[in-house]
C-alpha positions as CSV (number, residue, x, y, z in Angstrom):
1,M,-18.9,-34.3,22.6
2,S,-22.6,-34.1,23.6
3,V,-24.5,-30.9,24.4
4,A,-27.0,-31.2,27.5
5,G,-30.4,-29.7,26.9
6,V,-29.8,-26.9,29.4
7,D,-26.6,-25.9,27.0
8,R,-28.8,-25.8,24.0
9,A,-31.7,-23.9,25.6
10,L,-29.2,-21.1,26.7
11,A,-27.6,-21.0,23.5
12,A,-31.2,-20.6,21.9
13,L,-32.0,-17.8,24.1
14,A,-28.9,-16.1,23.4
15,C,-30.0,-16.5,19.5
16,L,-33.3,-14.9,20.5
17,A,-31.7,-12.0,22.6
18,G,-29.7,-11.2,19.4
19,L,-33.0,-11.6,17.2
20,L,-34.8,-9.1,19.4
21,G,-31.7,-6.8,19.6
22,V,-31.8,-6.3,15.7
23,A,-35.9,-6.0,16.0
24,L,-35.6,-3.3,18.7
25,S,-33.0,-1.5,16.8
26,A,-35.2,-1.0,13.8
27,A,-38.2,-0.4,15.7
28,A,-36.2,2.2,17.8
29,A,-35.0,4.0,14.2
30,H,-38.8,4.4,13.0
31,I,-40.1,5.7,16.6
32,P,-39.2,9.1,17.6
33,G,-37.6,9.1,21.0
34,A,-37.5,5.7,21.5
35,D,-34.3,6.0,23.6
36,S,-35.2,2.8,25.6
37,L,-35.4,1.0,23.1
38,K,-32.4,1.5,21.4
39,T,-30.9,1.1,25.0
40,A,-32.6,-2.6,25.4
41,A,-31.5,-3.2,21.9
42,Q,-27.9,-2.5,22.6
43,F,-27.8,-4.8,25.7
44,L,-29.5,-7.6,23.8
45,L,-27.0,-7.3,21.2
46,F,-23.9,-7.3,23.2
47,H,-24.9,-10.0,25.9
48,A,-25.9,-12.3,23.4
49,P,-22.3,-13.5,21.9
50,A,-21.2,-13.3,25.5
51,I,-24.0,-16.3,26.8
52,L,-22.7,-17.8,23.2
53,A,-19.0,-17.7,24.6
54,L,-19.7,-18.8,28.1
55,I,-21.7,-22.0,27.0
56,G,-18.9,-22.6,24.3
57,F,-16.2,-22.1,27.0
58,G,-18.4,-24.9,29.1
59,T,-19.3,-27.5,26.8
60,A,-15.5,-27.2,25.2
61,G,-14.3,-28.0,28.7
62,L,-12.4,-24.8,28.9
63,A,-14.3,-23.8,31.6
64,R,-16.4,-25.2,34.6
65,I,-19.8,-26.0,33.3
66,G,-21.5,-25.0,36.2
67,L,-20.1,-21.7,36.2
68,A,-20.8,-20.7,32.6
69,R,-24.2,-22.1,33.2
70,T,-24.8,-19.9,36.2
71,A,-23.3,-16.6,34.3
72,S,-25.5,-17.4,31.3
73,G,-28.5,-18.5,33.1
74,L,-27.9,-14.6,35.2
75,L,-27.3,-12.7,31.9
76,V,-30.3,-14.2,30.4
77,L,-32.7,-13.4,33.5
78,G,-31.1,-9.9,34.0
79,L,-32.0,-9.1,30.3
80,I,-35.6,-10.0,30.6
81,L,-36.0,-8.1,33.4
82,F,-33.8,-4.9,32.1
83,C,-34.9,-4.9,29.0
84,G,-38.5,-6.6,29.2
85,D,-38.8,-3.4,31.3
86,L,-37.8,-0.7,28.9
87,S,-39.6,-2.1,26.2
88,V,-43.1,-2.7,28.2
89,R,-42.5,1.1,29.3
90,T,-41.9,2.6,25.8
91,W,-45.1,0.5,24.2
92,L,-47.3,0.2,27.2
93,Q,-46.4,3.3,28.9
94,R,-46.1,1.3,32.1
95,P,-43.3,-0.8,33.9
96,L,-43.2,-4.4,33.8
97,F,-43.1,-4.5,37.4
98,P,-41.6,-1.9,40.3
99,M,-37.7,-1.9,40.2
100,A,-37.8,-4.6,37.0
101,A,-34.9,-2.5,35.1
102,P,-32.8,-1.9,38.2
103,T,-33.0,-5.6,39.4
104,G,-32.4,-6.7,36.0
105,G,-29.1,-4.4,36.0
106,V,-28.1,-6.0,39.3
107,V,-28.6,-9.5,38.2
108,L,-26.8,-8.8,34.9
109,M,-23.9,-7.4,36.9
110,G,-24.1,-10.6,39.0
111,G,-23.9,-12.8,35.5
112,W,-20.7,-10.7,34.6
113,L,-18.8,-11.5,38.1
114,V,-20.0,-15.2,37.7
115,G,-18.6,-15.1,34.4
116,I,-15.4,-13.6,35.8
117,L,-15.2,-16.8,38.1
118,C,-15.8,-18.5,35.0
119,A,-12.7,-17.2,33.5
120,L,-10.4,-17.4,36.5
121,V,-11.2,-20.5,38.2
122,P,-9.6,-23.7,36.1
123,A,-11.8,-26.2,34.7
124,R,-11.9,-29.6,36.3
125,R,-9.6,-32.2,33.9
126,T,-10.7,-35.8,34.3
127,V,-7.7,-38.2,34.2
């Protein structure tokens, strides 16, 4: 089985999310009042395995690869916006840009919605 470059990139981004989740957890433990970092770390840590699972299902032929990639991409984008905004607010005392976190949250929900479709729509079978 061959894995496309986009799938490898999404898997690498999922692993980066896990790495950053661990790093932000450690930082939040040492910074008084860093509740936003703790929230960002939690979001990164529980979305990373979801992205890996979606890509794994798609590349294994257990789900439609287009849906798996779309759901994964939305989750990655949502994490960048949501967690990026929370982190920037903590360290730089300003937002990433206006409405970045709420936009990221909506994008994350969209990713989960497409994930539902990924689970319910049968994979195409080639004969």
